[in-house]
N, C-alpha and C positions, 0 to 999 in steps of 0.2 A: 504495500499499500506505500502512494508516496505522500510527501505531505499536502499538497492540492486535496486528497480525497479524506484529509484527515479533518475528526471534528472536537472542537474545546469548549468548555464550559467552565464559564469564570462568575463564581459567584462574588460578589463585592466588585460588581466590573465600575461602579462609580467614582470609586476610589483611588488615589495616584497609583501606587502597586498596581492594583488590578484593571483600570486604564491603561497603562503602560503597556502590559501583558496581552491584555486584548488587540491592541494595537498590533504588539511585537509576533503575535499567532496571526494577527491578518496577513502580515507582512510574507509569512513564511507560507502561507495558503492554506491554512486553516479556515475552514468551516464555525466563527466563532459563536456562541450562546454567553449569554449578560444578563444576569440577574444582581439588583442590588435594590435594597432600600430604597433607593432617590427615583430611580426608573420604575421599578417594579413593585413598591410597596412589600416587600420581602424583609420580612421581622425573623433573623436568625434565632432570636432567643423564644418564637412562640411555634411551636409543634406543628398549629394547625396549619400556618403561614407556610412553614418550610414542604410542608405536607404535601400542601396545593399546588409552590410553585415546583417543586421536582416531580410533583408526582403527574402534571402537565405535560414533560419533555417524553421525546422519545429517541433514545440511547440508539445505539452505544456511542458514547465518546470516549477519544483518546487518553484525555487529558481532562480532567479536572480540577481546579485551584479554588480552593476557598482562600482568599485574598482578601477576608474578615479580621476587624481589633482594632482594641482601644487601648489608650494610652493611662486613660485616665476618665473620672464620670466628673465627679462633684469637685473633691478637694485636690487634686492631681496629683503626682507620684510624691508617698509617704516617704520620709526621711528619716522619719522614727518609728517607734511603736505608740507613742502616745498620739499620731497623727493617725492613727489606724481605726478604720469604725467600719461598722456591716453593712452599710449599705454601698459604701466606698468595694471593699470585697465581693459582693454580691452582685453589682452590676457590672465588673471587669470579668468575673467566672461568667456570669450569663453569656456576653458578648464572646471571651477569647475562648472560653470550654465547653460551657452547654453547645453554642450558636455550632458551633464544629461535630461535636457529637450527634447531636439534632440532624444535621446534612450527611457523615456518615451513614446513620441509619435508615435516612432516606435515599441514599444514591445508589444503592447498593446494585439496582436494575435500570442503571444507564454504565455501568461498566461491562467491556465485552470478557469473555471468560474464555477466549479460543484467540486471543491476541497479546500482545504487550499495551498496557494503561499504567497510567499514572493519576493517581489522587494525591495532590499534596495542599499541607496545610500552611498558611505562614503563622511561623512562631517567633522567638528573639532568643538570643543567645542569654539575655538576661534570666528566662526561664530554666536552664540550665543549675542545675543543682551543685556539679562538680566544679563550676566554673565561677560562683559566686563568692566575690572577696571584697565586697565594697556594701553591700550591707544596703538597705535601702529598698526603696519600690515595692512593699510588699503585696498590693494587690495585683501588680501586672506580672509580678515575678513568678507568685502564686498559679495565677490563673493560666499562664503560657504553661509551667513546670505541670498541670492538669492537662492541658491541651496534650504534651509530648506523651503522657501516660496514653491519654485516650486512643492518639496516630497507632502507640506501639502494639496495643490490644487488640486495634482494629487490623492492623497488619498483621496479626496474629491468624484471626477469625477469617478475616477475608480471602488471607493467603491458602485456606481448607479449599475455595470454590472459585477462586478465580489466580490461578499457578501461575498469571504472567502478567501480576500487579505490582507494582510499585506503590505502596502506602507510603506517604512521609512528611513530615516536618521540615520547614526550610526557615533558615535565618535571611533573609535580605540585605542585612547592613543595617546601617541606619539612612534612610532615604530621603530627598528634600522633598517633603510633603505637607500640607498643612499639619498632618500629624506628629511631627516634629517640629516644627518651627518655632518653636516655644524652648527647643533647648539646643541651642549653637554652637553648644560646648562639644557636642560631639561633631565632629567630621560626617559628612554625607553626602551621599552622591546622587544624580539626578533617577527619576522613575525608567526613565527609558533604558541607560543603565544595569539597573537594579534587574530590569524583566529580563533583559540579555544575558546577565550573569544567572539567574534564575532559572533560564530554558537551556542554558548548556549544560548546568549542574545537570537538570534531568533529563536531558539526552544521552548524557555521562552512565546514567545508572540500571542496575538488572533488576531482575527479580529474588535476587539475591540481597539486593541492598534494601527490601522493603522492612520499614519497622524502625527507619535510619532516622536521625538528626541531623541536619548536613548546612554549611553556611554556604555564603553567596560562589564561594570559591570550590567547593566540594569538599570541603573536610568536615569528618565527624566531630559533631560536636558533643561535648561529654553533657551524660544527663543529669 
């Protein structure tokens, strides 16, 4: 199958990375379907919304990317335990962990069983427990760590029925989008460069790599 015959689904396609991924895939010749809250009213934290949006699509898709996530809700990334609130934790877990889990639950029928396919969710290096040396950012770190566990667990289950599937978490680096504009101390890359990097990483993976966590350069990130 040539790239011009392939299909991709980008969930979160109106965001900076999602939009860049959609454009990059179209340039490759993919038939790209996008879903987002802005354009389609998709609420990934609401199972009825996810079930409806994914249930009305016809598969299979050779690539599905959950390019969703939030860095903070109301209080911003917490610098100390004294700043942690249940509301902030709940909001970030809802978007960063529960949302992708619901997508995984309802996306299975859109994945081919007879050929290579990729399901990728955007995670973050700060979700790595092993790489955490600075502390802080409690809600964001914890919600992305939860996402990583969900991806790993789903990869094991889906691998039993979809032998050619690569189910992974990806760290895109710090991308220059409204998502990160309040944190200029972190060196960022344009969204189009991040999209190119992520696609290159996905190109190089095989089903033996399923369940992994990789950065924008294709290097494994510690759990």
